[in-house]
mmCIF file as Biopython writes it, N, C-alpha, C and O atoms, coordinates in Angstrom:
data_model
#
loop_
_atom_site.group_PDB
_atom_site.id
_atom_site.type_symbol
_atom_site.label_atom_id
_atom_site.label_alt_id
_atom_site.label_comp_id
_atom_site.label_asym_id
_atom_site.label_entity_id
_atom_site.label_seq_id
_atom_site.pdbx_PDB_ins_code
_atom_site.Cartn_x
_atom_site.Cartn_y
_atom_site.Cartn_z
_atom_site.occupancy
_atom_site.B_iso_or_equiv
_atom_site.auth_seq_id
_atom_site.auth_asym_id
_atom_site.pdbx_PDB_model_num
ATOM 1   N N  . MET A ? 1  ? 7.349   -4.455  -12.673 1.0 0.0 1  A 1 
ATOM 2   C CA . MET A ? 1  ? 6.670   -5.522  -13.328 1.0 0.0 1  A 1 
ATOM 3   C C  . MET A ? 1  ? 5.258   -5.038  -13.641 1.0 0.0 1  A 1 
ATOM 4   O O  . MET A ? 1  ? 4.617   -4.396  -12.809 1.0 0.0 1  A 1 
ATOM 5   N N  . THR A ? 2  ? 4.783   -5.343  -14.827 1.0 0.0 2  A 1 
ATOM 6   C CA . THR A ? 2  ? 3.431   -4.973  -15.246 1.0 0.0 2  A 1 
ATOM 7   C C  . THR A ? 2  ? 2.720   -6.195  -15.807 1.0 0.0 2  A 1 
ATOM 8   O O  . THR A ? 2  ? 3.266   -6.925  -16.634 1.0 0.0 2  A 1 
ATOM 9   N N  . VAL A ? 3  ? 1.489   -6.407  -15.341 1.0 0.0 3  A 1 
ATOM 10  C CA . VAL A ? 3  ? 0.642   -7.482  -15.849 1.0 0.0 3  A 1 
ATOM 11  C C  . VAL A ? 3  ? -0.632  -6.837  -16.381 1.0 0.0 3  A 1 
ATOM 12  O O  . VAL A ? 3  ? -1.276  -6.056  -15.680 1.0 0.0 3  A 1 
ATOM 13  N N  . ASN A ? 4  ? -0.996  -7.161  -17.617 1.0 0.0 4  A 1 
ATOM 14  C CA . ASN A ? 4  ? -2.154  -6.555  -18.252 1.0 0.0 4  A 1 
ATOM 15  C C  . ASN A ? 4  ? -3.090  -7.643  -18.768 1.0 0.0 4  A 1 
ATOM 16  O O  . ASN A ? 4  ? -2.641  -8.652  -19.312 1.0 0.0 4  A 1 
ATOM 17  N N  . TYR A ? 5  ? -4.401  -7.430  -18.595 1.0 0.0 5  A 1 
ATOM 18  C CA . TYR A ? 5  ? -5.404  -8.354  -19.115 1.0 0.0 5  A 1 
ATOM 19  C C  . TYR A ? 5  ? -6.526  -7.537  -19.731 1.0 0.0 5  A 1 
ATOM 20  O O  . TYR A ? 5  ? -6.988  -6.570  -19.125 1.0 0.0 5  A 1 
ATOM 21  N N  . THR A ? 6  ? -6.973  -7.907  -20.924 1.0 0.0 6  A 1 
ATOM 22  C CA . THR A ? 6  ? -8.031  -7.189  -21.622 1.0 0.0 6  A 1 
ATOM 23  C C  . THR A ? 6  ? -9.283  -8.054  -21.691 1.0 0.0 6  A 1 
ATOM 24  O O  . THR A ? 6  ? -9.243  -9.193  -22.157 1.0 0.0 6  A 1 
ATOM 25  N N  . LEU A ? 7  ? -10.397 -7.493  -21.219 1.0 0.0 7  A 1 
ATOM 26  C CA . LEU A ? 7  ? -11.685 -8.175  -21.293 1.0 0.0 7  A 1 
ATOM 27  C C  . LEU A ? 7  ? -12.400 -7.727  -22.561 1.0 0.0 7  A 1 
ATOM 28  O O  . LEU A ? 7  ? -12.591 -6.531  -22.779 1.0 0.0 7  A 1 
ATOM 29  N N  . LYS A ? 8  ? -12.791 -8.675  -23.389 1.0 0.0 8  A 1 
ATOM 30  C CA . LYS A ? 8  ? -13.591 -8.393  -24.578 1.0 0.0 8  A 1 
ATOM 31  C C  . LYS A ? 8  ? -14.714 -9.414  -24.609 1.0 0.0 8  A 1 
ATOM 32  O O  . LYS A ? 8  ? -14.530 -10.535 -25.082 1.0 0.0 8  A 1 
ATOM 33  N N  . LYS A ? 9  ? -15.840 -9.036  -24.120 1.0 0.0 9  A 1 
ATOM 34  C CA . LYS A ? 9  ? -16.961 -9.960  -24.011 1.0 0.0 9  A 1 
ATOM 35  C C  . LYS A ? 9  ? -18.196 -9.369  -24.689 1.0 0.0 9  A 1 
ATOM 36  O O  . LYS A ? 9  ? -18.302 -8.156  -24.872 1.0 0.0 9  A 1 
ATOM 37  N N  . ALA A ? 10 ? -19.121 -10.246 -25.055 1.0 0.0 10 A 1 
ATOM 38  C CA . ALA A ? 10 ? -20.369 -9.801  -25.685 1.0 0.0 10 A 1 
ATOM 39  C C  . ALA A ? 10 ? -21.206 -8.956  -24.730 1.0 0.0 10 A 1 
ATOM 40  O O  . ALA A ? 10 ? -21.875 -8.019  -25.165 1.0 0.0 10 A 1 
ATOM 41  N N  . MET A ? 11 ? -21.180 -9.273  -23.437 1.0 0.0 11 A 1 
ATOM 42  C CA . MET A ? 11 ? -21.972 -8.498  -22.483 1.0 0.0 11 A 1 
ATOM 43  C C  . MET A ? 11 ? -21.436 -7.073  -22.304 1.0 0.0 11 A 1 
ATOM 44  O O  . MET A ? 11 ? -22.193 -6.177  -21.930 1.0 0.0 11 A 1 
ATOM 45  N N  . LEU A ? 12 ? -20.155 -6.855  -22.562 1.0 0.0 12 A 1 
ATOM 46  C CA . LEU A ? 12 ? -19.618 -5.504  -22.519 1.0 0.0 12 A 1 
ATOM 47  C C  . LEU A ? 12 ? -20.163 -4.671  -23.670 1.0 0.0 12 A 1 
ATOM 48  O O  . LEU A ? 12 ? -20.371 -3.468  -23.519 1.0 0.0 12 A 1 
ATOM 49  N N  . GLN A ? 13 ? -20.396 -5.298  -24.814 1.0 0.0 13 A 1 
ATOM 50  C CA . GLN A ? 13 ? -20.917 -4.583  -25.974 1.0 0.0 13 A 1 
ATOM 51  C C  . GLN A ? 13 ? -22.355 -4.123  -25.736 1.0 0.0 13 A 1 
ATOM 52  O O  . GLN A ? 13 ? -22.770 -3.098  -26.277 1.0 0.0 13 A 1 
ATOM 53  N N  . LYS A ? 14 ? -23.113 -4.862  -24.939 1.0 0.0 14 A 1 
ATOM 54  C CA . LYS A ? 14 ? -24.477 -4.439  -24.599 1.0 0.0 14 A 1 
ATOM 55  C C  . LYS A ? 14 ? -24.469 -3.138  -23.804 1.0 0.0 14 A 1 
ATOM 56  O O  . LYS A ? 14 ? -25.420 -2.360  -23.876 1.0 0.0 14 A 1 
ATOM 57  N N  . ALA A ? 15 ? -23.407 -2.900  -23.050 1.0 0.0 15 A 1 
ATOM 58  C CA . ALA A ? 15 ? -23.262 -1.658  -22.279 1.0 0.0 15 A 1 
ATOM 59  C C  . ALA A ? 15 ? -22.514 -0.590  -23.078 1.0 0.0 15 A 1 
ATOM 60  O O  . ALA A ? 15 ? -22.124 0.438   -22.524 1.0 0.0 15 A 1 
ATOM 61  N N  . HIS A ? 16 ? -22.313 -0.828  -24.378 1.0 0.0 16 A 1 
ATOM 62  C CA . HIS A ? 16 ? -21.604 0.088   -25.278 1.0 0.0 16 A 1 
ATOM 63  C C  . HIS A ? 16 ? -20.152 0.312   -24.835 1.0 0.0 16 A 1 
ATOM 64  O O  . HIS A ? 16 ? -19.616 1.414   -24.958 1.0 0.0 16 A 1 
ATOM 65  N N  . ILE A ? 17 ? -19.534 -0.745  -24.320 1.0 0.0 17 A 1 
ATOM 66  C CA . ILE A ? 17 ? -18.120 -0.722  -23.936 1.0 0.0 17 A 1 
ATOM 67  C C  . ILE A ? 17 ? -17.397 -1.692  -24.854 1.0 0.0 17 A 1 
ATOM 68  O O  . ILE A ? 17 ? -17.786 -2.856  -24.951 1.0 0.0 17 A 1 
ATOM 69  N N  . SER A ? 18 ? -16.351 -1.232  -25.529 1.0 0.0 18 A 1 
ATOM 70  C CA . SER A ? 18 ? -15.641 -2.113  -26.456 1.0 0.0 18 A 1 
ATOM 71  C C  . SER A ? 18 ? -14.690 -3.068  -25.735 1.0 0.0 18 A 1 
ATOM 72  O O  . SER A ? 18 ? -14.538 -4.218  -26.144 1.0 0.0 18 A 1 
ATOM 73  N N  . SER A ? 19 ? -14.050 -2.593  -24.659 1.0 0.0 19 A 1 
ATOM 74  C CA . SER A ? 19 ? -13.166 -3.472  -23.884 1.0 0.0 19 A 1 
ATOM 75  C C  . SER A ? 19 ? -12.844 -2.830  -22.536 1.0 0.0 19 A 1 
ATOM 76  O O  . SER A ? 19 ? -12.991 -1.623  -22.346 1.0 0.0 19 A 1 
ATOM 77  N N  . ILE A ? 20 ? -12.409 -3.663  -21.627 1.0 0.0 20 A 1 
ATOM 78  C CA . ILE A ? 20 ? -11.930 -3.200  -20.323 1.0 0.0 20 A 1 
ATOM 79  C C  . ILE A ? 20 ? -10.540 -3.790  -20.126 1.0 0.0 20 A 1 
ATOM 80  O O  . ILE A ? 20 ? -10.345 -5.000  -20.235 1.0 0.0 20 A 1 
ATOM 81  N N  . ASP A ? 21 ? -9.578  -2.922  -19.836 1.0 0.0 21 A 1 
ATOM 82  C CA . ASP A ? 21 ? -8.202  -3.348  -19.578 1.0 0.0 21 A 1 
ATOM 83  C C  . ASP A ? 21 ? -7.933  -3.292  -18.082 1.0 0.0 21 A 1 
ATOM 84  O O  . ASP A ? 21 ? -8.169  -2.269  -17.439 1.0 0.0 21 A 1 
ATOM 85  N N  . LEU A ? 22 ? -7.442  -4.390  -17.536 1.0 0.0 22 A 1 
ATOM 86  C CA . LEU A ? 22 ? -7.053  -4.471  -16.130 1.0 0.0 22 A 1 
ATOM 87  C C  . LEU A ? 22 ? -5.528  -4.541  -16.083 1.0 0.0 22 A 1 
ATOM 88  O O  . LEU A ? 22 ? -4.923  -5.351  -16.784 1.0 0.0 22 A 1 
ATOM 89  N N  . GLN A ? 23 ? -4.912  -3.707  -15.271 1.0 0.0 23 A 1 
ATOM 90  C CA . GLN A ? 23 ? -3.452  -3.652  -15.246 1.0 0.0 23 A 1 
ATOM 91  C C  . GLN A ? 23 ? -2.959  -3.581  -13.800 1.0 0.0 23 A 1 
ATOM 92  O O  . GLN A ? 23 ? -3.453  -2.788  -12.998 1.0 0.0 23 A 1 
ATOM 93  N N  . LEU A ? 24 ? -1.985  -4.418  -13.490 1.0 0.0 24 A 1 
ATOM 94  C CA . LEU A ? 24 ? -1.318  -4.407  -12.189 1.0 0.0 24 A 1 
ATOM 95  C C  . LEU A ? 24 ? 0.127   -3.987  -12.414 1.0 0.0 24 A 1 
ATOM 96  O O  . LEU A ? 24 ? 0.854   -4.629  -13.173 1.0 0.0 24 A 1 
ATOM 97  N N  . VAL A ? 25 ? 0.545   -2.905  -11.752 1.0 0.0 25 A 1 
ATOM 98  C CA . VAL A ? 25 ? 1.898   -2.373  -11.891 1.0 0.0 25 A 1 
ATOM 99  C C  . VAL A ? 25 ? 2.576   -2.454  -10.528 1.0 0.0 25 A 1 
ATOM 100 O O  . VAL A ? 25 ? 2.040   -1.954  -9.539  1.0 0.0 25 A 1 
ATOM 101 N N  . CYS A ? 26 ? 3.762   -3.086  -10.466 1.0 0.0 26 A 1 
ATOM 102 C CA . CYS A ? 26 ? 4.501   -3.250  -9.212  1.0 0.0 26 A 1 
ATOM 103 C C  . CYS A ? 26 ? 5.901   -2.669  -9.373  1.0 0.0 26 A 1 
ATOM 104 O O  . CYS A ? 26 ? 6.564   -2.899  -10.385 1.0 0.0 26 A 1 
ATOM 105 N N  . ASN A ? 27 ? 6.346   -1.913  -8.370  1.0 0.0 27 A 1 
ATOM 106 C CA . ASN A ? 27 ? 7.689   -1.313  -8.373  1.0 0.0 27 A 1 
ATOM 107 C C  . ASN A ? 27 ? 8.428   -1.666  -7.090  1.0 0.0 27 A 1 
ATOM 108 O O  . ASN A ? 27 ? 7.812   -1.825  -6.036  1.0 0.0 27 A 1 
ATOM 109 N N  . ASN A ? 28 ? 9.749   -1.789  -7.178  1.0 0.0 28 A 1 
ATOM 110 C CA . ASN A ? 28 ? 10.619  -2.078  -6.032  1.0 0.0 28 A 1 
ATOM 111 C C  . ASN A ? 28 ? 10.196  -3.346  -5.295  1.0 0.0 28 A 1 
ATOM 112 O O  . ASN A ? 28 ? 10.044  -3.341  -4.074  1.0 0.0 28 A 1 
ATOM 113 N N  . LEU A ? 29 ? 10.010  -4.426  -6.042  1.0 0.0 29 A 1 
ATOM 114 C CA . LEU A ? 29 ? 9.554   -5.668  -5.425  1.0 0.0 29 A 1 
ATOM 115 C C  . LEU A ? 29 ? 10.622  -6.336  -4.572  1.0 0.0 29 A 1 
ATOM 116 O O  . LEU A ? 29 ? 10.309  -6.893  -3.520  1.0 0.0 29 A 1 
ATOM 117 N N  . CYS A ? 30 ? 11.863  -6.292  -5.001  1.0 0.0 30 A 1 
ATOM 118 C CA . CYS A ? 30 ? 12.938  -6.887  -4.219  1.0 0.0 30 A 1 
ATOM 119 C C  . CYS A ? 30 ? 14.273  -6.259  -4.622  1.0 0.0 30 A 1 
ATOM 120 O O  . CYS A ? 30 ? 14.408  -5.680  -5.700  1.0 0.0 30 A 1 
ATOM 121 N N  . VAL A ? 31 ? 15.247  -6.388  -3.734  1.0 0.0 31 A 1 
ATOM 122 C CA . VAL A ? 31 ? 16.579  -5.833  -3.965  1.0 0.0 31 A 1 
ATOM 123 C C  . VAL A ? 31 ? 17.593  -6.960  -3.824  1.0 0.0 31 A 1 
ATOM 124 O O  . VAL A ? 31 ? 17.600  -7.678  -2.824  1.0 0.0 31 A 1 
ATOM 125 N N  . TRP A ? 32 ? 18.447  -7.111  -4.829  1.0 0.0 32 A 1 
ATOM 126 C CA . TRP A ? 32 ? 19.546  -8.070  -4.740  1.0 0.0 32 A 1 
ATOM 127 C C  . TRP A ? 32 ? 20.794  -7.294  -4.354  1.0 0.0 32 A 1 
ATOM 128 O O  . TRP A ? 32 ? 21.225  -6.390  -5.071  1.0 0.0 32 A 1 
ATOM 129 N N  . ASP A ? 33 ? 21.368  -7.655  -3.220  1.0 0.0 33 A 1 
ATOM 130 C CA . ASP A ? 33 ? 22.508  -6.906  -2.709  1.0 0.0 33 A 1 
ATOM 131 C C  . ASP A ? 33 ? 23.329  -7.820  -1.802  1.0 0.0 33 A 1 
ATOM 132 O O  . ASP A ? 33 ? 22.774  -8.572  -1.001  1.0 0.0 33 A 1 
ATOM 133 N N  . SER A ? 34 ? 24.644  -7.752  -1.933  1.0 0.0 34 A 1 
ATOM 134 C CA . SER A ? 34 ? 25.506  -8.543  -1.057  1.0 0.0 34 A 1 
ATOM 135 C C  . SER A ? 34 ? 25.894  -7.767  0.198   1.0 0.0 34 A 1 
ATOM 136 O O  . SER A ? 34 ? 26.516  -8.335  1.095   1.0 0.0 34 A 1 
ATOM 137 N N  . GLU A ? 35 ? 25.549  -6.509  0.284   1.0 0.0 35 A 1 
ATOM 138 C CA . GLU A ? 35 ? 25.863  -5.666  1.438   1.0 0.0 35 A 1 
ATOM 139 C C  . GLU A ? 35 ? 24.759  -5.805  2.480   1.0 0.0 35 A 1 
ATOM 140 O O  . GLU A ? 35 ? 23.600  -5.515  2.183   1.0 0.0 35 A 1 
ATOM 141 N N  . ASN A ? 36 ? 25.088  -6.237  3.684   1.0 0.0 36 A 1 
ATOM 142 C CA . ASN A ? 36 ? 24.094  -6.444  4.732   1.0 0.0 36 A 1 
ATOM 143 C C  . ASN A ? 36 ? 24.042  -5.317  5.757   1.0 0.0 36 A 1 
ATOM 144 O O  . ASN A ? 36 ? 23.155  -5.314  6.611   1.0 0.0 36 A 1 
ATOM 145 N N  . LEU A ? 37 ? 24.964  -4.363  5.696   1.0 0.0 37 A 1 
ATOM 146 C CA . LEU A ? 37 ? 25.012  -3.326  6.711   1.0 0.0 37 A 1 
ATOM 147 C C  . LEU A ? 37 ? 24.048  -2.181  6.465   1.0 0.0 37 A 1 
ATOM 148 O O  . LEU A ? 37 ? 23.509  -1.617  7.418   1.0 0.0 37 A 1 
ATOM 149 N N  . PHE A ? 38 ? 23.818  -1.823  5.203   1.0 0.0 38 A 1 
ATOM 150 C CA . PHE A ? 38 ? 22.918  -0.709  4.913   1.0 0.0 38 A 1 
ATOM 151 C C  . PHE A ? 38 ? 22.337  -0.845  3.514   1.0 0.0 38 A 1 
ATOM 152 O O  . PHE A ? 38 ? 22.815  -1.640  2.705   1.0 0.0 38 A 1 
ATOM 153 N N  . ASP A ? 39 ? 21.314  -0.070  3.242   1.0 0.0 39 A 1 
ATOM 154 C CA . ASP A ? 39 ? 20.654  -0.075  1.945   1.0 0.0 39 A 1 
ATOM 155 C C  . ASP A ? 39 ? 21.543  0.634   0.927   1.0 0.0 39 A 1 
ATOM 156 O O  . ASP A ? 39 ? 21.902  1.789   1.157   1.0 0.0 39 A 1 
ATOM 157 N N  . PRO A ? 40 ? 21.919  -0.003  -0.193  1.0 0.0 40 A 1 
ATOM 158 C CA . PRO A ? 40 ? 22.830  0.613   -1.158  1.0 0.0 40 A 1 
ATOM 159 C C  . PRO A ? 40 ? 22.254  1.850   -1.836  1.0 0.0 40 A 1 
ATOM 160 O O  . PRO A ? 40 ? 23.014  2.689   -2.318  1.0 0.0 40 A 1 
ATOM 161 N N  . GLU A ? 41 ? 20.928  1.986   -1.886  1.0 0.0 41 A 1 
ATOM 162 C CA . GLU A ? 41 ? 20.336  3.162   -2.509  1.0 0.0 41 A 1 
ATOM 163 C C  . GLU A ? 41 ? 20.337  4.369   -1.582  1.0 0.0 41 A 1 
ATOM 164 O O  . GLU A ? 41 ? 19.975  5.469   -1.999  1.0 0.0 41 A 1 
ATOM 165 N N  . GLN A ? 42 ? 20.740  4.175   -0.330  1.0 0.0 42 A 1 
ATOM 166 C CA . GLN A ? 42 ? 20.784  5.273   0.630   1.0 0.0 42 A 1 
ATOM 167 C C  . GLN A ? 42 ? 22.185  5.392   1.227   1.0 0.0 42 A 1 
ATOM 168 O O  . GLN A ? 42 ? 22.339  5.619   2.427   1.0 0.0 42 A 1 
ATOM 169 N N  . ALA A ? 43 ? 23.191  5.238   0.391   1.0 0.0 43 A 1 
ATOM 170 C CA . ALA A ? 43 ? 24.579  5.227   0.862   1.0 0.0 43 A 1 
ATOM 171 C C  . ALA A ? 43 ? 24.986  6.555   1.475   1.0 0.0 43 A 1 
ATOM 172 O O  . ALA A ? 43 ? 25.829  6.578   2.371   1.0 0.0 43 A 1 
ATOM 173 N N  . ASP A ? 44 ? 24.410  7.668   1.015   1.0 0.0 44 A 1 
ATOM 174 C CA . ASP A ? 44 ? 24.798  8.965   1.566   1.0 0.0 44 A 1 
ATOM 175 C C  . ASP A ? 44 ? 24.313  9.154   3.000   1.0 0.0 44 A 1 
ATOM 176 O O  . ASP A ? 44 ? 24.832  10.018  3.707   1.0 0.0 44 A 1 
ATOM 177 N N  . LYS A ? 45 ? 23.330  8.368   3.451   1.0 0.0 45 A 1 
ATOM 178 C CA . LYS A ? 45 ? 22.817  8.460   4.827   1.0 0.0 45 A 1 
ATOM 179 C C  . LYS A ? 45 ? 23.268  7.282   5.678   1.0 0.0 45 A 1 
ATOM 180 O O  . LYS A ? 45 ? 22.812  7.135   6.812   1.0 0.0 45 A 1 
ATOM 181 N N  . ASN A ? 46 ? 24.149  6.447   5.160   1.0 0.0 46 A 1 
ATOM 182 C CA . ASN A ? 46 ? 24.658  5.253   5.844   1.0 0.0 46 A 1 
ATOM 183 C C  . ASN A ? 46 ? 23.544  4.314   6.287   1.0 0.0 46 A 1 
ATOM 184 O O  . ASN A ? 46 ? 23.664  3.633   7.306   1.0 0.0 46 A 1 
ATOM 185 N N  . GLY A ? 47 ? 22.454  4.282   5.512   1.0 0.0 47 A 1 
ATOM 186 C CA . GLY A ? 47 ? 21.364  3.371   5.828   1.0 0.0 47 A 1 
ATOM 187 C C  . GLY A ? 47 ? 20.584  3.750   7.062   1.0 0.0 47 A 1 
ATOM 188 O O  . GLY A ? 47 ? 19.922  2.895   7.650   1.0 0.0 47 A 1 
ATOM 189 N N  . ALA A ? 48 ? 20.637  5.003   7.477   1.0 0.0 48 A 1 
ATOM 190 C CA . ALA A ? 48 ? 19.983  5.437   8.705   1.0 0.0 48 A 1 
ATOM 191 C C  . ALA A ? 48 ? 18.490  5.704   8.529   1.0 0.0 48 A 1 
ATOM 192 O O  . ALA A ? 48 ? 17.817  6.066   9.495   1.0 0.0 48 A 1 
ATOM 193 N N  . VAL A ? 49 ? 17.969  5.537   7.341   1.0 0.0 49 A 1 
ATOM 194 C CA . VAL A ? 49 ? 16.542  5.752   7.099   1.0 0.0 49 A 1 
ATOM 195 C C  . VAL A ? 49 ? 15.929  4.464   6.573   1.0 0.0 49 A 1 
ATOM 196 O O  . VAL A ? 49 ? 16.638  3.521   6.223   1.0 0.0 49 A 1 
ATOM 197 N N  . TYR A ? 50 ? 14.611  4.436   6.523   1.0 0.0 50 A 1 
ATOM 198 C CA . TYR A ? 50 ? 13.917  3.232   6.071   1.0 0.0 50 A 1 
ATOM 199 C C  . TYR A ? 50 ? 14.163  2.985   4.587   1.0 0.0 50 A 1 
ATOM 200 O O  . TYR A ? 50 ? 14.356  3.937   3.831   1.0 0.0 50 A 1 
ATOM 201 N N  . PRO A ? 51 ? 14.159  1.728   4.156   1.0 0.0 51 A 1 
ATOM 202 C CA . PRO A ? 51 ? 14.363  1.417   2.733   1.0 0.0 51 A 1 
ATOM 203 C C  . PRO A ? 51 ? 13.178  1.888   1.884   1.0 0.0 51 A 1 
ATOM 204 O O  . PRO A ? 51 ? 12.099  2.176   2.403   1.0 0.0 51 A 1 
ATOM 205 N N  . ILE A ? 52 ? 13.398  1.959   0.598   1.0 0.0 52 A 1 
ATOM 206 C CA . ILE A ? 52 ? 12.353  2.375   -0.330  1.0 0.0 52 A 1 
ATOM 207 C C  . ILE A ? 52 ? 11.264  1.299   -0.342  1.0 0.0 52 A 1 
ATOM 208 O O  . ILE A ? 52 ? 11.568  0.122   -0.534  1.0 0.0 52 A 1 
ATOM 209 N N  . PRO A ? 53 ? 10.005  1.685   -0.141  1.0 0.0 53 A 1 
ATOM 210 C CA . PRO A ? 53 ? 8.941   0.674   -0.077  1.0 0.0 53 A 1 
ATOM 211 C C  . PRO A ? 53 ? 8.534   0.168   -1.458  1.0 0.0 53 A 1 
ATOM 212 O O  . PRO A ? 53 ? 8.723   0.849   -2.466  1.0 0.0 53 A 1 
ATOM 213 N N  . ALA A ? 54 ? 7.977   -1.025  -1.482  1.0 0.0 54 A 1 
ATOM 214 C CA . ALA A ? 54 ? 7.387   -1.561  -2.704  1.0 0.0 54 A 1 
ATOM 215 C C  . ALA A ? 54 ? 6.043   -0.882  -2.924  1.0 0.0 54 A 1 
ATOM 216 O O  . ALA A ? 54 ? 5.347   -0.560  -1.961  1.0 0.0 54 A 1 
ATOM 217 N N  . THR A ? 55 ? 5.673   -0.661  -4.180  1.0 0.0 55 A 1 
ATOM 218 C CA . THR A ? 55 ? 4.379   -0.069  -4.492  1.0 0.0 55 A 1 
ATOM 219 C C  . THR A ? 55 ? 3.626   -0.980  -5.458  1.0 0.0 55 A 1 
ATOM 220 O O  . THR A ? 55 ? 4.210   -1.580  -6.361  1.0 0.0 55 A 1 
ATOM 221 N N  . TYR A ? 56 ? 2.323   -1.064  -5.244  1.0 0.0 56 A 1 
ATOM 222 C CA . TYR A ? 56 ? 1.445   -1.858  -6.078  1.0 0.0 56 A 1 
ATOM 223 C C  . TYR A ? 56 ? 0.301   -0.961  -6.542  1.0 0.0 56 A 1 
ATOM 224 O O  . TYR A ? 56 ? -0.341  -0.301  -5.725  1.0 0.0 56 A 1 
ATOM 225 N N  . THR A ? 57 ? 0.048   -0.936  -7.834  1.0 0.0 57 A 1 
ATOM 226 C CA . THR A ? 57 ? -1.010  -0.107  -8.396  1.0 0.0 57 A 1 
ATOM 227 C C  . THR A ? 57 ? -1.897  -0.971  -9.284  1.0 0.0 57 A 1 
ATOM 228 O O  . THR A ? 57 ? -1.409  -1.698  -10.149 1.0 0.0 57 A 1 
ATOM 229 N N  . PHE A ? 58 ? -3.213  -0.883  -9.059  1.0 0.0 58 A 1 
ATOM 230 C CA . PHE A ? 58 ? -4.177  -1.592  -9.895  1.0 0.0 58 A 1 
ATOM 231 C C  . PHE A ? 58 ? -4.938  -0.541  -10.695 1.0 0.0 58 A 1 
ATOM 232 O O  . PHE A ? 58 ? -5.496  0.395   -10.125 1.0 0.0 58 A 1 
ATOM 233 N N  . GLN A ? 59 ? -4.959  -0.697  -12.016 1.0 0.0 59 A 1 
ATOM 234 C CA . GLN A ? 59 ? -5.589  0.292   -12.887 1.0 0.0 59 A 1 
ATOM 235 C C  . GLN A ? 59 ? -6.637  -0.377  -13.751 1.0 0.0 59 A 1 
ATOM 236 O O  . GLN A ? 59 ? -6.468  -1.512  -14.196 1.0 0.0 59 A 1 
ATOM 237 N N  . ILE A ? 60 ? -7.726  0.345   -13.982 1.0 0.0 60 A 1 
ATOM 238 C CA . ILE A ? 60 ? -8.796  -0.127  -14.867 1.0 0.0 60 A 1 
ATOM 239 C C  . ILE A ? 60 ? -8.999  0.922   -15.947 1.0 0.0 60 A 1 
ATOM 240 O O  . ILE A ? 60 ? -9.208  2.099   -15.654 1.0 0.0 60 A 1 
ATOM 241 N N  . TYR A ? 61 ? -8.935  0.480   -17.212 1.0 0.0 61 A 1 
ATOM 242 C CA . TYR A ? 61 ? -9.180  1.349   -18.352 1.0 0.0 61 A 1 
ATOM 243 C C  . TYR A ? 61 ? -10.443 0.846   -19.058 1.0 0.0 61 A 1 
ATOM 244 O O  . TYR A ? 61 ? -10.520 -0.314  -19.463 1.0 0.0 61 A 1 
ATOM 245 N N  . ILE A ? 62 ? -11.424 1.732   -19.200 1.0 0.0 62 A 1 
ATOM 246 C CA . ILE A ? 62 ? -12.652 1.382   -19.886 1.0 0.0 62 A 1 
ATOM 247 C C  . ILE A ? 62 ? -12.660 2.071   -21.243 1.0 0.0 62 A 1 
ATOM 248 O O  . ILE A ? 62 ? -12.642 3.300   -21.322 1.0 0.0 62 A 1 
ATOM 249 N N  . ASN A ? 63 ? -12.687 1.280   -22.309 1.0 0.0 63 A 1 
ATOM 250 C CA . ASN A ? 63 ? -12.682 1.796   -23.677 1.0 0.0 63 A 1 
ATOM 251 C C  . ASN A ? 63 ? -14.099 1.788   -24.240 1.0 0.0 63 A 1 
ATOM 252 O O  . ASN A ? 63 ? -14.726 0.736   -24.366 1.0 0.0 63 A 1 
ATOM 253 N N  . LEU A ? 64 ? -14.581 2.956   -24.569 1.0 0.0 64 A 1 
ATOM 254 C CA . LEU A ? 64 ? -15.948 3.073   -25.104 1.0 0.0 64 A 1 
ATOM 255 C C  . LEU A ? 64 ? -15.988 2.906   -26.598 1.0 0.0 64 A 1 
ATOM 256 O O  . LEU A ? 64 ? -17.061 2.977   -27.199 1.0 0.0 64 A 1 
#
């Protein structure tokens, strides 16, 4: 999932910045699975390892 917001304000132009983009990127937020014994993405290990973690990334892009 990606959420993006662009700031375009007059005060940014005073700093010679045309815009600032704020972006939140999320991966592996949830898994839909009817199997309760093990993680389906780790079938070769029979679920003996930890599941894949969710990741969250916040990015700022400054456009001059």
